[in-house]
C-alpha positions in Angstrom: -33.3 -56.8 -37.8 -29.9 -56.0 -39.1 -27.8 -58.9 -40.5 -24.3 -59.7 -39.1 -22.8 -58.6 -42.4 -24.4 -55.1 -42.1 -23.3 -54.7 -38.5 -19.8 -55.8 -39.4 -19.7 -53.4 -42.3 -20.9 -50.5 -40.1 -18.4 -51.3 -37.4 -15.6 -50.7 -39.9 -16.9 -47.1 -40.2 -16.5 -46.8 -36.5 -13.0 -48.3 -36.7 -11.5 -46.0 -39.4 -12.5 -42.8 -37.5 -9.4 -43.6 -35.4 -7.4 -42.5 -38.5 -9.4 -39.4 -39.4 -9.9 -38.0 -36.0 -7.1 -38.6 -33.5 -4.5 -39.4 -36.0 -4.8 -36.9 -38.9 -6.3 -33.9 -37.0 -4.4 -34.1 -33.7 -1.6 -36.6 -32.9 0.3 -37.0 -36.2 0.7 -33.2 -36.7 1.6 -32.9 -33.0 4.2 -35.7 -33.3 5.8 -34.1 -36.4 6.0 -30.5 -35.1 6.6 -31.0 -31.3 8.8 -34.2 -31.2 10.3 -34.8 -34.6 11.2 -31.1 -35.4 9.0 -30.9 -38.6 6.8 -28.0 -39.6 3.4 -27.4 -41.2 4.8 -27.4 -44.8 6.1 -30.9 -44.2 2.6 -32.0 -43.2 0.9 -30.2 -46.1 3.3 -31.6 -48.6 2.9 -35.1 -47.3 -0.9 -34.9 -47.5 -0.8 -33.3 -51.0 1.5 -36.0 -52.4 -0.6 -38.8 -50.8 -3.8 -37.3 -52.3 -2.2 -37.2 -55.8 -1.0 -40.8 -55.6 -4.2 -42.3 -54.3 -6.2 -40.4 -57.0 -4.2 -42.4 -59.5 -4.3 -45.7 -57.6 -7.9 -45.8 -56.6 -9.5 -45.9 -60.1 -7.1 -48.8 -61.0 -8.0 -50.7 -57.8 -11.7 -50.0 -58.5 -11.4 -51.4 -62.0 -9.8 -54.6 -60.7 -12.4 -54.9 -58.0 -15.3 -54.4 -60.4 -13.9 -56.8 -63.0 -13.3 -59.6 -60.5 -15.9 -58.9 -57.8 -13.0 -59.1 -55.3 -13.3 -56.4 -52.7 -12.2 -57.6 -49.3 -8.5 -57.9 -50.1 -8.5 -54.2 -51.1 -9.9 -53.4 -47.6 -8.2 -56.0 -45.4 -4.6 -55.7 -46.7 -4.5 -51.8 -46.7 -6.1 -51.7 -43.3 -3.6 -54.2 -41.8 -0.6 -52.3 -43.3 -2.1 -49.0 -42.1 -2.5 -50.3 -38.5 1.1 -51.4 -38.5 2.3 -48.0 -39.7 0.2 -46.1 -37.1 1.7 -48.3 -34.4 5.3 -47.8 -35.3 5.2 -44.1 -36.3 6.6 -42.8 -33.0 9.7 -45.0 -33.5 10.7 -43.3 -36.8 12.7 -40.1 -37.6 11.1 -37.2 -39.4 11.9 -38.4 -43.0 10.5 -41.9 -42.5 7.6 -40.6 -40.4 6.4 -38.4 -43.3 6.9 -41.2 -45.9 5.0 -43.7 -43.8 2.2 -41.3 -42.9 1.8 -40.5 -46.6 1.6 -44.3 -47.3 -1.0 -44.7 -44.5 -3.1 -41.8 -46.1 -3.0 -43.6 -49.4 -4.0 -46.9 -47.9 -6.8 -45.3 -45.9 -8.4 -43.8 -49.0 -7.9 -46.9 -51.0 -9.6 -49.1 -48.4 -12.4 -46.5 -47.9 -13.3 -46.3 -51.6 -13.6 -50.1 -51.9 -15.4 -50.2 -48.5 -18.1 -47.8 -49.9 -18.4 -50.0 -53.0 -19.1 -53.0 -50.8 -22.4 -51.5 -49.6 -24.5 -52.4 -52.7 -23.5 -56.1 -52.3 -24.8 -56.1 -48.7 -28.0 -54.0 -48.9 -31.0 -53.8 -51.2 -31.8 -50.6 -53.0 -34.6 -49.9 -50.5 -32.2 -50.3 -47.6 -29.3 -48.4 -49.1 -30.1 -45.0 -47.4 -30.8 -46.6 -44.1 -27.6 -48.6 -44.0 -25.5 -45.7 -45.3 -27.0 -43.6 -42.4 -26.1 -46.4 -40.0 -22.5 -46.2 -41.2 -22.4 -42.5 -40.6 -23.9 -42.9 -37.2 -21.3 -45.5 -36.2 -18.6 -43.2 -37.6 -19.8 -40.5 -35.3 -19.7 -42.8 -32.3 -16.2 -43.9 -33.4 -15.0 -40.4 -33.4 -16.1 -39.9 -29.8 -14.8 -43.3 -28.7 -11.4 -43.0 -30.3 -10.9 -39.5 -28.8 -12.0 -40.8 -25.4 -9.5 -43.7 -25.7 -6.8 -41.2 -26.7 -7.6 -39.0 -23.8 -7.4 -41.9 -21.3 -4.1 -43.0 -22.8 -2.6 -39.5 -22.4 -4.0 -39.2 -18.8 -2.4 -42.6 -17.9 1.0 -41.6 -19.2 0.9 -38.0 -18.0 3.1 -36.5 -15.4 2.4 -32.8 -14.8 1.0 -32.3 -18.3 -0.8 -34.4 -20.9 1.6 -33.3 -23.6 4.5 -35.5 -22.6 6.4 -37.3 -25.3 5.6 -40.6 -23.6 1.9 -39.9 -23.7 1.9 -38.7 -27.3 3.9 -41.7 -28.4 1.7 -44.2 -26.5 -1.4 -42.9 -28.3 -0.3 -44.3 -31.7 -0.3 -48.0 -30.8 -3.5 -47.6 -28.8 -5.2 -46.0 -31.9 -3.8 -48.9 -34.0 -5.4 -51.5 -31.5 -8.7 -49.6 -31.6 -8.7 -49.6 -35.4 -7.8 -53.3 -35.5 -10.4 -54.4 -33.0 -13.4 -52.8 -34.7 -12.1 -53.9 -38.1 -12.1 -57.6 -37.2 -15.9 -58.2 -37.7 -15.6 -57.0 -41.3 -12.5 -59.2 -41.9 -14.3 -62.4 -40.7 -18.0 -61.9 -41.3 -18.2 -60.2 -44.7 -17.3 -62.5 -47.7 -16.7 -61.7 -51.4 -19.4 -63.3 -53.5 -19.5 -64.3 -57.2 -15.7 -63.9 -57.5 -14.6 -64.1 -61.2 -11.3 -65.9 -60.8 -10.7 -66.1 -64.5 -10.7 -62.4 -64.9 -8.2 -61.6 -62.1 -5.5 -60.3 -64.4 -5.9 -56.7 -65.6 -4.0 -55.3 -68.6 -2.5 -51.9 -69.3 -5.3 -51.5 -71.8 -7.9 -52.0 -69.1 -6.2 -49.3 -67.0 -6.2 -46.9 -69.9 -9.9 -47.6 -70.6 -10.6 -46.9 -66.9 -9.0 -43.5 -67.0 -10.5 -42.7 -70.4 -13.9 -43.6 -69.0 -13.4 -41.4 -66.0 -12.4 -38.4 -68.2 -15.3 -39.0 -70.6 -17.9 -39.2 -67.7 -16.5 -36.2 -66.0 -17.1 -34.3 -69.2 -20.6 -35.6 -69.4 -21.1 -34.6 -65.8 -20.0 -31.0 -66.5 -22.5 -30.8 -69.4 -25.4 -31.1 -67.0 -27.0 -27.7 -66.3 -25.5 -26.0 -63.3 -23.0 -28.8 -62.7 -19.8 -26.9 -63.6 -20.2 -24.0 -61.2 -21.2 -26.5 -58.5 -18.1 -28.6 -59.1 -15.9 -25.5 -58.8 -17.8 -24.6 -55.6 -17.2 -28.1 -54.3 -13.5 -28.1 -55.2 -12.9 -24.7 -53.5 -14.8 -25.8 -50.4 -12.9 -29.1 -50.3 -9.7 -27.1 -50.4 -10.7 -24.9 -47.5 -11.9 -27.7 -45.3 -8.8 -29.8 -46.0 -6.5 -26.9 -44.9 -8.7 -26.3 -41.7 -8.8 -30.0 -40.8 -5.0 -30.7 -41.0 -3.9 -27.6 -39.2 -6.7 -26.9 -36.8 -5.1 -28.4 -33.7 -1.7 -26.8 -34.4 -3.4 -23.4 -34.8 -5.3 -23.9 -31.5 -2.1 -24.9 -29.7 0.3 -22.3 -31.1 -2.0 -19.2 -31.6 -4.6 -19.7 -28.9 -2.5 -21.5 -26.3 -5.0 -24.3 -26.1 -3.9 -27.5 -24.2 -4.2 -30.9 -25.8 -6.7 -32.1 -23.3 -8.9 -29.0 -23.9 -8.8 -29.5 -27.6 -9.9 -33.1 -27.4 -13.0 -32.0 -25.5 -13.6 -29.2 -28.1 -13.2 -31.8 -30.9 -15.8 -34.0 -29.1 -18.1 -31.1 -28.9 -17.5 -30.4 -32.6 -18.5 -34.0 -33.4 -21.9 -33.4 -31.8 -22.1 -30.0 -33.5 -21.5 -31.6 -36.9 -24.1 -34.2 -36.3 -26.6 -31.6 -35.1 -25.8 -29.4 -38.2 -26.3 -32.2 -40.6 -29.7 -33.1 -39.1 -31.0 -29.5 -38.8 -29.7 -28.2 -42.1 -30.8 -31.4 -43.9 -34.4 -30.7 -42.8 -34.2 -27.0 -43.5 -32.8 -27.7 -47.0 -36.0 -29.7 -47.8 -38.1 -26.6 -46.9 -36.0 -23.7 -48.0 -33.7 -25.2 -50.6 -30.2 -26.6 -50.4 -28.5 -23.6 -52.0 -29.9 -21.3 -49.4 -28.7 -23.5 -46.6 -25.2 -23.6 -48.3 -25.2 -19.8 -48.4 -25.8 -19.7 -44.6 -23.1 -22.4 -44.0 -20.5 -20.5 -46.1 -21.3 -17.2 -44.5 -21.0 -18.8 -41.1 -17.6 -20.3 -42.0 -16.4 -16.9 -43.2 -17.4 -15.4 -39.9 -15.7 -18.2 -38.0 -12.4 -17.8 -40.0 -12.6 -14.0 -39.6 -12.9 -14.5 -35.8 -9.8 -16.8 -35.8 -7.9 -14.0 -37.6 -9.1 -11.1 -35.5 -9.3 -12.6 -32.0 -7.0 -15.0 -30.2 -9.3 -15.2 -27.2 -10.0 -18.7 -25.9 -13.7 -18.2 -25.3 -14.2 -16.8 -28.8 -12.3 -19.7 -30.3 -14.6 -22.2 -28.5 -17.7 -20.4 -29.7 -16.4 -20.0 -33.3 -15.2 -23.6 -33.4 -18.5 -25.0 -32.3 -20.4 -22.8 -34.8 -18.0 -23.9 -37.5 -18.7 -27.6 -36.7 -22.5 -27.0 -37.1 -21.9 -25.3 -40.4 -19.6 -28.1 -41.4 -22.2 -30.8 -40.8 -24.9 -28.6 -42.5 -22.7 -28.0 -45.5 -22.2 -31.8 -46.0 -25.9 -32.5 -45.8 -26.9 -29.6 -48.0 -24.2 -30.3 -50.6 -25.3 -33.9 -50.9 -29.0 -32.9 -51.4 -28.1 -30.1 -53.8 -26.0 -32.5 -55.9 -29.0 -34.9 -56.0 -31.2 -32.1 -57.6 -28.6 -31.6 -60.3 -28.0 -35.2 -61.1 -30.1 -37.6 -63.3 -31.7 -40.4 -61.2 -30.2 -43.1 -63.3 -26.6 -41.8 -62.8 -26.8 -41.0 -59.1 -24.4 -43.6 -57.8 -21.9 -43.2 -60.6 -21.8 -39.4 -60.4 -21.4 -39.3 -56.6 -18.2 -41.3 -57.2 -17.0 -38.7 -59.6 -17.9 -36.0 -57.1 -15.6 -37.7 -54.6 -12.8 -37.7 -57.1 -13.2 -34.0 -57.8 -13.2 -33.3 -54.0 -10.2 -35.4 -53.3 -8.1 -34.0 -56.1 -9.0 -30.4 -55.3 -8.2 -31.0 -51.6 -4.5 -31.5 -52.2 -3.9 -27.7 -52.8 -5.3 -26.5 -49.5 -2.9 -28.3 -47.1 0.1 -27.7 -49.5 -0.5 -24.0 -49.9 -1.7 -23.6 -46.3 1.4 -25.3 -44.9 3.7 -23.2 -47.0 2.0 -19.9 -46.0 2.2 -20.8 -42.3 5.9 -21.6 -42.5 6.8 -18.6 -44.7 4.4 -16.0 -43.1 1.9 -16.9 -40.4 -1.2 -18.8 -39.5 -3.3 -15.6 -40.1 -2.1 -15.4 -43.7 -3.0 -19.0 -44.2 -6.5 -18.2 -42.8 -6.8 -15.4 -45.2 -6.2 -18.0 -48.0 -9.1 -20.1 -46.5 -11.2 -17.0 -46.4 -10.6 -16.3 -50.1 -11.5 -19.9 -50.9 -14.8 -19.5 -49.1 -15.6 -16.2 -50.8 -15.0 -17.8 -54.2 -17.2 -20.7 -53.0 -20.0 -18.3 -52.4 -19.6 -16.6 -55.8 -19.7 -20.0 -57.6 -22.6 -21.1 -55.5 -24.6 -18.1 -56.7 -23.8 -19.1 -60.3 -25.3 -22.6 -59.7 -29.1 -22.7 -60.5 -31.4 -24.0 -57.7 -33.3 -26.8 -59.4 -35.3 -27.9 -56.4 -39.0 -28.1 -56.4 -40.7 -24.8 -57.2 -43.0 -25.4 -54.3 -40.1 -24.9 -51.8 -40.0 -21.7 -49.9 -37.5 -19.1 -50.8 -35.7 -16.4 -48.9 
């Protein structure tokens, strides 16, 4: 039976999907472009700057957290500030909207990194995989719930169309309330243990040591056989996915003519598709090898992006979008298992943290370059950029040795 602490921890995974799904992918880009007069480059620049800033802040916060065993304040305070920002965003002009959205992105990633580090304090080594999977499952449920709540809010405030300014503006405080409500169990049930009050202060030297340690360990990571091409693959793939994620709804709206309501249903379908892809490709990776599954996922993504470039047909967009979601879920599962084969068992947790750093840092270029290409040229040119990233992904994936068991089948 799951403890109250585990349930509270998992519910936070459900809560924060209100930020990643309705906010980042749909309603914030829509608010910026349709109501505040901004464009895709404004969005891409904001995301890129936020990624750069939190890549500096997160290791410092992590060092303080590790030194003091204090984790909850790094989750509760950023979450509370983020909820306030989400609620008031419709009241701001373009400049302050971008500033506050960037701050919210930084706060989200800060809280998420410490939230992940909280897991080993709540679960034993034997339970780690099961509890982590529970968090992913509740996150999936949270995506569906938050999108459904957003849809109901739009419907309630709609006149003849769901894309009224009143409806869009109303979604933000509702998302904030959703986030807040499902965060409360973590705030009140989970407690920090073995807090080292005497070590609460951290010096400049501690910060320098933290970054020096990160650089040294990244170098060690790249010395592992096959790791460098895998990290290049992962960085390129993170770039492509970041660009797709932030501009996907705007592309559907402007190029395909998709309504907001239809996109919400598509996004719900994609959530199921991603879950299905993760389960199926995870099992197939055990039989045929993670690298082979990643090849299929990348080729599928290249076909999806090519479809977006060639055809502006709504039916084709639905089919390609759902196929892309299956490949997305599959690529996450296969990438994780592939990385496990490359990584020494005694360094697994540490190196997964560095993999996240590589992915986050790399992902700042996709939205920035993608947004600039959209504004200067067109969505199709931006999609060509994504296609190039994916082609390079495939090349570097081929350079990465498949170190899985020799008993696995090949094709």
